[in-house]
C-alpha positions as CSV (number, residue, x, y, z in Angstrom):
1,M,17.0,-23.0,-4.5
2,T,16.2,-20.7,-1.6
3,K,12.8,-20.6,0.0
4,N,12.3,-17.1,-1.3
5,A,13.1,-18.2,-4.9
6,I,10.6,-21.1,-4.7
7,I,7.9,-18.8,-3.2
8,S,8.6,-16.3,-6.0
9,I,8.3,-18.9,-8.7
10,V,5.1,-20.3,-7.3
11,F,3.6,-16.8,-6.8
12,S,4.5,-15.9,-10.4
13,A,3.1,-19.1,-11.7
14,V,-0.2,-18.6,-9.9
15,L,-0.5,-15.1,-11.2
16,L,0.4,-16.3,-14.7
17,I,-2.4,-18.9,-14.5
18,G,-4.8,-16.1,-13.4
19,I,-3.8,-14.1,-16.4
20,L,-4.2,-17.0,-18.8
21,V,-7.6,-17.9,-17.4
22,C,-8.9,-14.3,-17.8
23,L,-7.5,-14.1,-21.4
24,I,-9.0,-17.5,-22.4
25,C,-12.4,-16.8,-20.8
26,N,-12.6,-13.3,-22.3
27,F,-11.6,-14.5,-25.8
28,A,-13.9,-17.5,-25.6
29,I,-16.9,-15.4,-24.6
30,S,-16.5,-12.4,-26.8
31,G,-14.1,-13.4,-29.5
32,N,-11.6,-10.6,-28.5
33,L,-10.0,-9.0,-25.5
34,T,-12.2,-6.6,-23.6
35,W,-12.6,-6.9,-19.9
36,A,-9.7,-9.3,-19.4
37,L,-7.2,-6.4,-19.8
38,I,-8.4,-5.0,-16.5
39,P,-7.5,-8.0,-14.3
40,V,-4.4,-8.7,-16.5
41,S,-3.0,-5.2,-15.9
42,S,-3.9,-5.4,-12.2
43,I,-2.2,-8.7,-11.8
44,V,1.0,-7.5,-13.6
45,F,0.9,-4.4,-11.4
46,A,0.6,-6.5,-8.2
47,W,3.4,-8.8,-9.4
48,V,5.8,-5.9,-10.2
49,I,5.2,-4.4,-6.7
50,S,5.3,-7.7,-4.7
51,F,8.1,-9.6,-6.5
52,P,11.0,-7.8,-5.0
53,S,9.8,-8.4,-1.5
54,L,9.1,-12.1,-2.3
55,I,12.5,-12.7,-3.8
56,L,14.6,-10.6,-1.4
57,G,12.6,-11.0,1.8
58,K,12.9,-8.2,4.2
59,R,15.5,-6.5,2.0
60,G,12.9,-6.3,-0.7
61,L,10.7,-3.7,1.1
62,V,12.5,-0.7,-0.4
63,P,12.6,-2.1,-3.9
64,S,8.9,-2.9,-3.7
65,L,8.2,0.6,-2.5
66,I,10.2,2.0,-5.4
67,A,8.2,-0.1,-7.8
68,L,5.0,1.1,-6.1
69,S,6.2,4.7,-6.4
70,V,7.2,4.4,-10.1
71,F,4.3,2.3,-11.4
72,T,1.2,3.5,-9.5
73,I,0.5,6.6,-11.7
74,P,1.0,4.7,-15.0
75,Y,-1.2,1.9,-13.7
76,L,-3.9,4.4,-12.7
77,F,-3.7,6.0,-16.2
78,L,-4.0,2.6,-17.9
79,L,-6.8,1.5,-15.6
80,S,-8.7,4.7,-16.2
81,G,-8.4,4.3,-20.0
82,L,-9.4,0.6,-19.8
83,I,-12.6,1.3,-17.9
84,N,-13.2,4.7,-19.5
85,V,-13.6,6.5,-16.2
86,K,-11.4,9.6,-15.9
87,E,-12.0,9.9,-12.2
88,V,-10.0,6.7,-11.6
89,F,-6.9,8.6,-12.7
90,S,-7.7,12.1,-11.4
91,I,-8.8,11.0,-7.9
92,G,-6.4,8.1,-7.9
93,V,-3.3,10.2,-8.5
94,V,-4.3,12.8,-5.9
95,M,-4.8,10.0,-3.3
96,A,-1.7,7.9,-4.4
97,V,0.9,10.7,-4.2
98,P,0.4,11.5,-0.5
99,S,-0.1,7.8,0.3
100,I,3.2,6.9,-1.3
101,V,4.9,9.8,0.5
102,F,3.4,8.6,3.8
103,L,4.7,5.0,3.2
104,W,8.2,6.4,2.5
105,I,8.0,8.5,5.7
106,I,7.1,5.4,7.7
107,V,9.9,3.3,6.2
108,A,12.3,6.2,7.0
109,T,11.0,6.4,10.5
110,F,11.6,2.7,11.1
111,K,15.1,2.9,9.5
112,C,16.1,6.0,11.5
113,V,14.8,4.7,14.9
114,G,16.4,1.4,14.4
115,K,15.6,-2.3,15.0
116,S,16.0,-2.1,18.7
117,R,13.3,0.5,19.1
118,R,10.6,-0.8,16.9
119,L,7.8,0.0,19.4
120,T,8.9,3.6,19.4
121,A,8.9,3.7,15.6
122,L,5.4,2.1,15.7
123,G,4.1,4.8,18.1
124,I,5.6,7.5,15.8
125,A,4.0,5.8,12.8
126,F,0.6,5.9,14.5
127,L,1.0,9.6,15.3
128,L,2.1,10.3,11.7
129,A,-1.0,8.6,10.5
130,I,-3.2,11.3,12.0
131,P,-2.0,14.2,9.8
132,F,-2.0,11.8,6.9
133,L,-5.6,10.9,7.5
134,L,-6.5,14.6,7.7
135,I,-4.6,15.4,4.5
136,I,-6.3,12.5,2.6
137,H,-9.8,13.5,3.9
138,G,-9.1,17.2,3.1
139,L,-8.1,16.4,-0.4
140,L,-10.9,13.9,-1.0
141,S,-13.5,16.3,0.5
142,K,-12.5,19.0,-2.1
143,M,-12.7,16.5,-5.0
144,I,-16.0,14.8,-4.2
145,E,-17.6,17.6,-2.1
146,E,-18.0,15.6,1.0
147,P,-17.4,16.8,4.6
148,A,-13.8,16.8,5.5
149,L,-14.4,15.0,8.8
150,D,-17.2,13.0,10.3
151,L,-17.7,11.0,13.4
152,W,-15.9,7.9,12.0
153,D,-12.8,10.0,11.2
154,L,-12.7,11.4,14.7
155,L,-13.0,7.8,16.0
156,S,-10.1,6.8,13.7
157,I,-8.0,9.6,15.1
158,L,-8.8,8.6,18.6
159,V,-7.9,5.0,17.9
160,L,-4.6,6.1,16.3
161,L,-3.8,8.2,19.4
162,L,-4.7,5.3,21.7
163,L,-2.4,2.9,19.7
164,A,0.4,5.5,19.9
165,V,0.0,5.8,23.6
166,V,-0.1,2.0,24.0
167,S,3.1,1.7,21.9
168,F,4.9,4.3,24.0
169,V,3.7,2.8,27.3
170,C,5.0,-0.6,26.2
171,V,8.4,1.0,25.5
172,H,8.3,2.5,29.0
173,V,7.3,-0.8,30.6
174,K,10.0,-2.6,28.7
175,K,12.7,-0.1,29.8
176,R,11.6,-0.4,33.4
177,S,11.6,-4.2,33.3
178,V,15.1,-4.2,31.8
179,T,16.5,-1.8,34.5
180,K,15.2,-3.9,37.4
């Protein structure tokens, strides 16, 4: 068996043990299934998303992202129903959709830029994170009536800009050292 297959089996077994422990404890305490459905559904969701990456290694990133894209909204709907809080679904979906789109954009950026220019792709990713941050904060501020930006958000933007600059400077230094 390959290393990835062994890791996948161990990971699946550990998650299955977690599910069984939750189900047994919940049934032993209350005589039926109540709270255990929350961790069970979360564990299944985590397994569905992470299993392709575990079994396929680096090639599993896109299948894992597809699983995340397909199963996030149903998971939020299920979780919202289980805990009986409609905001989990309504706010969760509004946050999940741009987040998933952002992840796809980052994956596309790294694929388009290529393996030889990962630092450039990283710098671009840091720059793309800034409008993503602004979009998320704008949407969230409308939903929960909070200010769109505060000092910490501005600090986050500054850090992202700094990380982008550092990435691009490293690319420049690397190019200069190769040409010498």
